[in-house]
MMTF fields as JSON, N, C-alpha, C and O atoms, coordinates in Angstrom:
{
  "mmtfVersion": "1.0.0",
  "mmtfProducer": "UNKNOWN",
  "numBonds": 183,
  "numAtoms": 184,
  "numGroups": 46,
  "numChains": 1,
  "numModels": 1,
  "chainsPerModel": [1],
  "groupsPerChain": [46],
  "chainIdList": ["A"],
  "bondAtomList": [4, 2, 8, 6, 12, 10, 16, 14, 20, 18, 24, 22, 28, 26, 32, 30, 36, 34, 40, 38, 44, 42, 48, 46, 52, 50, 56, 54, 60, 58, 64, 62, 68, 66, 72, 70, 76, 74, 80, 78, 84, 82, 88, 86, 92, 90, 96, 94, 100, 98, 104, 102, 108, 106, 112, 110, 116, 114, 120, 118, 124, 122, 128, 126, 132, 130, 136, 134, 140, 138, 144, 142, 148, 146, 152, 150, 156, 154, 160, 158, 164, 162, 168, 166, 172, 170, 176, 174, 180, 178],
  "bondOrderList": [1, 1, 1, 1, 1, 1, 1, 1, 1, 1, 1, 1, 1, 1, 1, 1, 1, 1, 1, 1, 1, 1, 1, 1, 1, 1, 1, 1, 1, 1, 1, 1, 1, 1, 1, 1, 1, 1, 1, 1, 1, 1, 1, 1, 1],
  "groupList": [{"groupName": "MET", "atomNameList": ["N", "CA", "C", "O"], "elementList": ["N", "C", "C", "O"], "formalChargeList": [0, 0, 0, 0], "bondAtomList": [1, 0, 2, 1, 3, 2], "bondOrderList": [1, 1, 2], "singleLetterCode": "M", "chemCompType": "L-PEPTIDE LINKING"}, {"groupName": "LYS", "atomNameList": ["N", "CA", "C", "O"], "elementList": ["N", "C", "C", "O"], "formalChargeList": [0, 0, 0, 0], "bondAtomList": [1, 0, 2, 1, 3, 2], "bondOrderList": [1, 1, 2], "singleLetterCode": "K", "chemCompType": "L-PEPTIDE LINKING"}, {"groupName": "ILE", "atomNameList": ["N", "CA", "C", "O"], "elementList": ["N", "C", "C", "O"], "formalChargeList": [0, 0, 0, 0], "bondAtomList": [1, 0, 2, 1, 3, 2], "bondOrderList": [1, 1, 2], "singleLetterCode": "I", "chemCompType": "L-PEPTIDE LINKING"}, {"groupName": "GLN", "atomNameList": ["N", "CA", "C", "O"], "elementList": ["N", "C", "C", "O"], "formalChargeList": [0, 0, 0, 0], "bondAtomList": [1, 0, 2, 1, 3, 2], "bondOrderList": [1, 1, 2], "singleLetterCode": "Q", "chemCompType": "L-PEPTIDE LINKING"}, {"groupName": "PRO", "atomNameList": ["N", "CA", "C", "O"], "elementList": ["N", "C", "C", "O"], "formalChargeList": [0, 0, 0, 0], "bondAtomList": [1, 0, 2, 1, 3, 2], "bondOrderList": [1, 1, 2], "singleLetterCode": "P", "chemCompType": "L-PEPTIDE LINKING"}, {"groupName": "ASP", "atomNameList": ["N", "CA", "C", "O"], "elementList": ["N", "C", "C", "O"], "formalChargeList": [0, 0, 0, 0], "bondAtomList": [1, 0, 2, 1, 3, 2], "bondOrderList": [1, 1, 2], "singleLetterCode": "D", "chemCompType": "L-PEPTIDE LINKING"}, {"groupName": "TYR", "atomNameList": ["N", "CA", "C", "O"], "elementList": ["N", "C", "C", "O"], "formalChargeList": [0, 0, 0, 0], "bondAtomList": [1, 0, 2, 1, 3, 2], "bondOrderList": [1, 1, 2], "singleLetterCode": "Y", "chemCompType": "L-PEPTIDE LINKING"}, {"groupName": "VAL", "atomNameList": ["N", "CA", "C", "O"], "elementList": ["N", "C", "C", "O"], "formalChargeList": [0, 0, 0, 0], "bondAtomList": [1, 0, 2, 1, 3, 2], "bondOrderList": [1, 1, 2], "singleLetterCode": "V", "chemCompType": "L-PEPTIDE LINKING"}, {"groupName": "LEU", "atomNameList": ["N", "CA", "C", "O"], "elementList": ["N", "C", "C", "O"], "formalChargeList": [0, 0, 0, 0], "bondAtomList": [1, 0, 2, 1, 3, 2], "bondOrderList": [1, 1, 2], "singleLetterCode": "L", "chemCompType": "L-PEPTIDE LINKING"}, {"groupName": "ASN", "atomNameList": ["N", "CA", "C", "O"], "elementList": ["N", "C", "C", "O"], "formalChargeList": [0, 0, 0, 0], "bondAtomList": [1, 0, 2, 1, 3, 2], "bondOrderList": [1, 1, 2], "singleLetterCode": "N", "chemCompType": "L-PEPTIDE LINKING"}, {"groupName": "HIS", "atomNameList": ["N", "CA", "C", "O"], "elementList": ["N", "C", "C", "O"], "formalChargeList": [0, 0, 0, 0], "bondAtomList": [1, 0, 2, 1, 3, 2], "bondOrderList": [1, 1, 2], "singleLetterCode": "H", "chemCompType": "L-PEPTIDE LINKING"}, {"groupName": "SER", "atomNameList": ["N", "CA", "C", "O"], "elementList": ["N", "C", "C", "O"], "formalChargeList": [0, 0, 0, 0], "bondAtomList": [1, 0, 2, 1, 3, 2], "bondOrderList": [1, 1, 2], "singleLetterCode": "S", "chemCompType": "L-PEPTIDE LINKING"}, {"groupName": "ALA", "atomNameList": ["N", "CA", "C", "O"], "elementList": ["N", "C", "C", "O"], "formalChargeList": [0, 0, 0, 0], "bondAtomList": [1, 0, 2, 1, 3, 2], "bondOrderList": [1, 1, 2], "singleLetterCode": "A", "chemCompType": "L-PEPTIDE LINKING"}, {"groupName": "GLY", "atomNameList": ["N", "CA", "C", "O"], "elementList": ["N", "C", "C", "O"], "formalChargeList": [0, 0, 0, 0], "bondAtomList": [1, 0, 2, 1, 3, 2], "bondOrderList": [1, 1, 2], "singleLetterCode": "G", "chemCompType": "PEPTIDE LINKING"}, {"groupName": "ARG", "atomNameList": ["N", "CA", "C", "O"], "elementList": ["N", "C", "C", "O"], "formalChargeList": [0, 0, 0, 0], "bondAtomList": [1, 0, 2, 1, 3, 2], "bondOrderList": [1, 1, 2], "singleLetterCode": "R", "chemCompType": "L-PEPTIDE LINKING"}, {"groupName": "THR", "atomNameList": ["N", "CA", "C", "O"], "elementList": ["N", "C", "C", "O"], "formalChargeList": [0, 0, 0, 0], "bondAtomList": [1, 0, 2, 1, 3, 2], "bondOrderList": [1, 1, 2], "singleLetterCode": "T", "chemCompType": "L-PEPTIDE LINKING"}],
  "groupTypeList": [0, 1, 2, 3, 2, 4, 5, 6, 2, 3, 7, 8, 2, 5, 8, 8, 9, 3, 9, 10, 6, 11, 12, 6, 7, 7, 13, 13, 12, 2, 14, 9, 12, 8, 8, 13, 8, 4, 2, 10, 5, 6, 5, 8, 15, 15],
  "groupIdList": [1, 2, 3, 4, 5, 6, 7, 8, 9, 10, 11, 12, 13, 14, 15, 16, 17, 18, 19, 20, 21, 22, 23, 24, 25, 26, 27, 28, 29, 30, 31, 32, 33, 34, 35, 36, 37, 38, 39, 40, 41, 42, 43, 44, 45, 46],
  "secStructList": [7, 7, 7, 7, 7, 7, 2, 2, 2, 2, 2, 2, 2, 2, 2, 2, 2, 2, 6, 6, 7, 7, 7, 3, 3, 3, 1, 2, 2, 2, 2, 2, 2, 2, 2, 6, 7, 7, 7, 1, 7, 7, 3, 3, 3, 7],
  "xCoordList": [1.065, 0.116, 1.168, 2.277, 0.404, 1.269, 0.507, -0.688, 1.255, 0.015, 0.764, 1.98, -0.185, -0.067, 0.597, -0.166, 1.701, 1.999, 2.365, 2.908, 2.216, 2.368, 3.919, 4.867, 3.762, 5.144, 6.106, 7.196, 5.613, 6.972, 7.493, 8.606, 6.697, 7.043, 8.112, 9.277, 7.731, 8.489, 9.832, 10.882, 9.81, 10.858, 12.087, 13.243, 11.563, 12.126, 12.707, 13.793, 11.941, 12.475, 13.631, 14.653, 13.517, 14.388, 15.693, 16.762, 15.626, 16.874, 17.576, 18.804, 16.714, 17.614, 17.948, 18.936, 17.361, 17.759, 19.084, 20.004, 19.232, 20.547, 21.703, 22.764, 21.533, 22.251, 22.551, 22.826, 22.402, 22.452, 21.839, 22.358, 20.682, 19.551, 18.456, 17.866, 18.007, 16.522, 15.424, 15.544, 14.49, 13.307, 11.782, 11.417, 11.195, 9.636, 8.504, 8.709, 7.707, 6.243, 5.759, 5.72, 5.533, 4.862, 3.899, 3.809, 3.139, 2.522, 0.761, 0.245, 0.119, -0.875, -1.511, -2.683, -0.509, -0.524, -0.793, -1.73, -0.098, -0.052, -1.387, -1.963, -1.857, -2.977, -4.475, -5.44, -4.215, -5.403, -5.504, -6.58, -4.594, -4.298, -4.874, -5.649, -4.758, -5.247, -6.649, -7.384, -6.981, -8.456, -9.606, -10.81, -8.869, -9.335, -9.508, -10.712, -9.011, -9.471, -8.572, -7.585, -8.746, -8.034, -6.825, -6.813, -5.71, -4.676, -4.306, -4.417, -3.845, -3.888, -2.396, -1.939, -1.685, 0.055, 0.632, -0.038, 1.944, 2.533, 4.019, 4.861, 4.288, 5.687, 6.534, 5.977, 7.938, 8.922, 9.763, 10.07, 10.236, 11.522, 12.797, 12.701, 13.782, 15.264, 15.65, 16.689],
  "yCoordList": [-1.057, 0.108, 1.073, 1.021, 2.314, 3.251, 4.434, 4.572, 5.467, 6.385, 7.63, 7.799, 8.426, 9.716, 11.063, 11.878, 11.255, 12.344, 13.5, 13.438, 14.686, 16.104, 16.584, 16.479, 17.108, 17.611, 17.764, 17.199, 18.532, 19.268, 17.985, 17.905, 17.281, 15.854, 15.207, 15.058, 14.849, 14.006, 14.91, 14.292, 16.21, 16.879, 16.445, 16.262, 16.293, 16.185, 14.749, 14.487, 13.828, 12.573, 12.466, 11.98, 12.953, 13.028, 13.563, 13.107, 14.601, 15.309, 14.553, 14.505, 13.932, 12.876, 11.839, 11.292, 11.211, 10.279, 10.544, 9.756, 11.894, 12.46, 12.288, 11.963, 12.521, 12.419, 11.231, 11.233, 10.113, 8.76, 8.365, 7.413, 8.953, 8.472, 7.741, 8.241, 6.418, 6.212, 7.016, 7.353, 7.214, 8.003, 7.667, 7.927, 7.357, 6.884, 7.386, 8.338, 7.134, 8.24, 6.542, 5.319, 7.443, 6.142, 6.527, 7.736, 5.746, 6.369, 6.31, 5.471, 7.47, 7.928, 7.886, 7.565, 8.288, 8.889, 7.593, 7.43, 6.699, 5.283, 4.514, 3.916, 4.553, 4.086, 4.685, 4.065, 6.099, 6.617, 6.225, 5.814, 6.344, 5.824, 4.818, 4.72, 3.51, 2.078, 2.118, 1.204, 2.771, 3.074, 3.774, 3.516, 4.759, 5.632, 6.766, 7.017, 7.314, 8.362, 9.713, 9.44, 10.662, 11.761, 11.963, 11.839, 12.314, 12.222, 14.193, 15.118, 14.084, 15.618, 15.771, 16.878, 14.91, 15.357, 13.98, 13.006, 14.039, 13.127, 12.84, 13.737, 11.424, 11.638, 10.93, 10.452, 11.002, 10.657, 9.962, 10.452, 8.769, 8.343, 7.767, 7.455, 7.817, 7.667, 6.527, 5.98],
  "zCoordList": [-0.007, 0.095, 0.109, 0.64, -0.837, -1.169, -0.493, -0.756, 0.536, 1.145, 0.74, 0.659, 0.516, -0.036, 0.614, 1.132, 0.601, 1.894, 1.397, 0.294, 1.936, 1.209, 1.139, 1.918, -0.035, -0.684, 0.528, 0.61, 1.386, 2.274, 3.255, 3.774, 3.335, 4.349, 3.296, 3.665, 2.069, 1.444, 0.991, 0.815, 0.821, 0.922, 1.948, 1.568, 3.509, 4.653, 4.611, 5.127, 3.977, 3.634, 2.955, 3.439, 1.7, 0.643, 1.178, 0.77, 2.158, 2.265, 3.429, 3.499, 4.388, 5.247, 4.663, 5.152, 3.537, 2.481, 2.147, 2.366, 1.497, 1.121, 1.828, 1.297, 3.197, 4.09, 5.045, 6.245, 4.064, 4.404, 5.556, 6.138, 6.116, 7.009, 6.468, 5.51, 7.008, 6.274, 7.131, 8.309, 6.407, 7.219, 6.999, 5.853, 7.494, 7.478, 8.061, 8.814, 7.972, 8.317, 9.405, 9.272, 10.259, 11.468, 12.397, 12.612, 13.012, 13.989, 13.476, 12.737, 14.135, 13.619, 12.235, 12.035, 11.166, 9.68, 9.165, 8.384, 9.507, 9.157, 9.427, 8.519, 10.711, 11.153, 10.442, 9.996, 10.548, 9.919, 8.223, 7.787, 7.524, 5.922, 5.862, 4.911, 6.921, 6.854, 7.308, 6.934, 7.836, 8.222, 7.251, 7.243, 6.415, 5.448, 6.592, 6.645, 7.244, 8.28, 7.773, 7.089, 7.957, 7.696, 8.53, 9.755, 7.72, 8.511, 8.624, 7.819, 10.073, 10.969, 10.993, 10.709, 11.262, 11.354, 10.978, 10.636, 11.087, 10.42, 11.223, 11.252, 11.915, 12.956, 11.587, 10.599, 11.811, 11.182, 12.004, 13.091, 11.616, 12.719, 11.471, 10.284, 12.292, 11.299, 11.857, 11.488]
}
């Protein structure tokens, strides 16, 4: 499943990836996407 994320979140993930970090969206955003609910905020982990 691919989740649509805002461009500004993708920019952060890309910046972290370019600096040799793996970054992932986690938490409530994933839960809400799976349940078809609106996503109000995004949590990232490295």
